[in-house]
ROKEDREN-997625 format. One line per field, with one value per residue (C-alpha): residue in three letters; x negated, y negated, z negated; residue number from 1. Coordinates in nm, 4 decimals. Layout:
residu ALA; ...
east X; ...
north Y; ...
up Z; ...
num NUM; ...
***
This chain:
residu MET; ASP; ASP; SER; THR; VAL; ALA; LEU; ASN; MET; THR; PHE; LEU; MET; THR; LEU; GLY; ILE; GLY; PHE; LEU; ILE; PHE; LEU; ALA; HIS; VAL; LEU; ILE; PHE; THR; THR; MET; LEU; MET; LEU; ALA; GLY; ALA; ALA; HIS; LEU; ALA; ALA; LEU; THR; PHE; THR; ALA; LEU; TRP; ASN; ARG; LEU; ARG; MET; ALA; GLU; VAL; THR; ASN; HIS; ARG; SER; ARG; PRO; ALA; ARG; ASP; GLN; GLU; THR; ARG; PRO; ALA; THR; ALA; PHE; PRO; LYS; PRO; GLU; SER; GLN; ARG; GLY; VAL; ALA; SER; GLU; LYS; GLY; LYS; ASN; ARG; THR; LEU; ARG; PRO; HIS; GLU; GLU; LYS
east 5.7722; 5.5874; 5.2128; 5.1363; 5.3135; 5.1005; 4.7855; 4.8773; 4.9564; 4.6282; 4.4347; 4.6047; 4.5440; 4.1794; 4.1293; 4.2726; 4.0554; 3.7369; 3.8248; 3.8730; 3.5374; 3.3656; 3.5352; 3.4026; 3.0541; 3.0673; 3.1774; 2.8900; 2.6357; 2.7650; 2.7544; 2.3991; 2.2913; 2.4370; 2.2595; 1.9278; 1.9715; 2.0399; 1.7341; 1.5183; 1.6503; 1.5739; 1.2244; 1.1631; 1.2763; 1.0556; 0.7477; 0.8098; 0.8382; 0.5202; 0.3360; 0.4439; 0.3386; -0.0044; -0.0388; 0.0545; -0.2078; -0.4661; -0.3842; -0.3926; -0.7225; -0.9086; -0.7815; -0.6766; -0.4525; -0.5998; -0.6567; -0.4072; -0.6390; -0.6902; -0.3241; -0.2112; 0.1254; 0.3327; 0.3193; 0.6262; 0.7689; 0.8302; 0.5756; 0.7003; 0.6226; 0.3229; 0.5495; 0.6936; 0.3746; 0.2300; -0.0095; -0.0279; 0.1819; 0.0489; 0.0766; -0.0004; 0.3474; 0.5941; 0.3089; 0.4263; 0.1864; 0.1106; 0.1718; -0.1993; -0.2697; -0.2454; -0.1056
north -10.2588; -10.2654; -10.3426; -10.0188; -9.8138; -9.9746; -9.9107; -9.5441; -9.5000; -9.6637; -9.4431; -9.1318; -9.2276; -9.3178; -8.9804; -8.8024; -9.0148; -8.9430; -8.5722; -8.5706; -8.7452; -8.4894; -8.2107; -8.3608; -8.3843; -8.0160; -7.9201; -8.1228; -7.9659; -7.6125; -7.6662; -7.8015; -7.5006; -7.2604; -7.4400; -7.4321; -7.0619; -6.9925; -7.1936; -7.0082; -6.6740; -6.7708; -6.8827; -6.5549; -6.3501; -6.5556; -6.5221; -6.1495; -6.0950; -6.2932; -6.1085; -5.7706; -5.8737; -5.9841; -5.6692; -5.4499; -5.6238; -5.5713; -5.2018; -5.1551; -5.3383; -5.1478; -4.8043; -4.6919; -4.4288; -4.0986; -4.0490; -3.8341; -3.5337; -3.5653; -3.5843; -3.3228; -3.1561; -3.1413; -2.8191; -2.5994; -2.4441; -2.1099; -2.0316; -1.8610; -1.4933; -1.4172; -1.3044; -1.6589; -1.8553; -1.8130; -1.5368; -1.2409; -0.9474; -0.5934; -0.5323; -0.8892; -0.9723; -1.2362; -1.4774; -1.8369; -2.1173; -2.3869; -2.7474; -2.8252; -2.5139; -2.5148; -2.2450
up -5.2522; -5.5779; -5.5934; -5.7774; -5.5049; -5.2343; -5.4360; -5.4888; -5.1173; -5.0146; -5.2583; -5.1232; -4.7582; -4.8262; -4.9954; -4.6898; -4.4567; -4.6498; -4.6632; -4.2849; -4.2320; -4.4549; -4.2561; -3.9292; -4.0822; -4.1768; -3.8254; -3.6800; -3.9188; -3.8534; -3.4760; -3.5008; -3.7084; -3.4523; -3.1696; -3.3591; -3.4335; -3.0656; -2.9598; -3.2137; -3.0891; -2.7289; -2.8279; -3.0153; -2.7142; -2.4831; -2.7031; -2.7503; -2.3753; -2.3107; -2.5864; -2.4480; -2.0981; -2.2215; -2.4315; -2.1344; -1.9198; -2.1920; -2.2228; -1.8446; -1.8015; -2.0725; -1.9688; -2.3119; -2.1575; -2.0379; -1.6685; -1.4772; -1.4724; -1.8497; -1.9459; -2.1913; -2.1999; -2.5171; -2.7140; -2.7134; -3.0262; -2.8564; -2.5837; -2.2707; -2.2233; -2.0033; -1.7199; -1.6970; -1.7591; -1.4124; -1.5140; -1.2776; -1.3847; -1.3966; -1.0239; -0.9170; -0.7901; -0.9085; -0.9743; -0.9954; -0.9205; -1.1729; -1.0649; -1.0211; -0.8125; -0.4356; -0.2143
num 1; 2; 3; 4; 5; 6; 7; 8; 9; 10; 11; 12; 13; 14; 15; 16; 17; 18; 19; 20; 21; 22; 23; 24; 25; 26; 27; 28; 29; 30; 31; 32; 33; 34; 35; 36; 37; 38; 39; 40; 41; 42; 43; 44; 45; 46; 47; 48; 49; 50; 51; 52; 53; 54; 55; 56; 57; 58; 59; 60; 61; 62; 63; 64; 65; 66; 67; 68; 69; 70; 71; 72; 73; 74; 75; 76; 77; 78; 79; 80; 81; 82; 83; 84; 85; 86; 87; 88; 89; 90; 91; 92; 93; 94; 95; 96; 97; 98; 99; 100; 101; 102; 103
***
């Protein structure tokens, strides 16, 4: 075998070896990035859950919501006719009770 053939083969094999090592480095870096992204996502979810729990406790403790007897009902676009609203009809029959009224 000629000396130049050996040198060319060694150069070729070293190039393949270095390329394979660079490929392994990229796989390692990509895997590390994915693991860091997953850890950051888990940390963000944890902090968000804790923040919401603390915020809910703060809202509950300071009573920023109206009491049950002060709750308002949403407005309707088309109000019901008086005969279906629970108002007494002309002769006083067919009267329906509202939820807060007792029998």
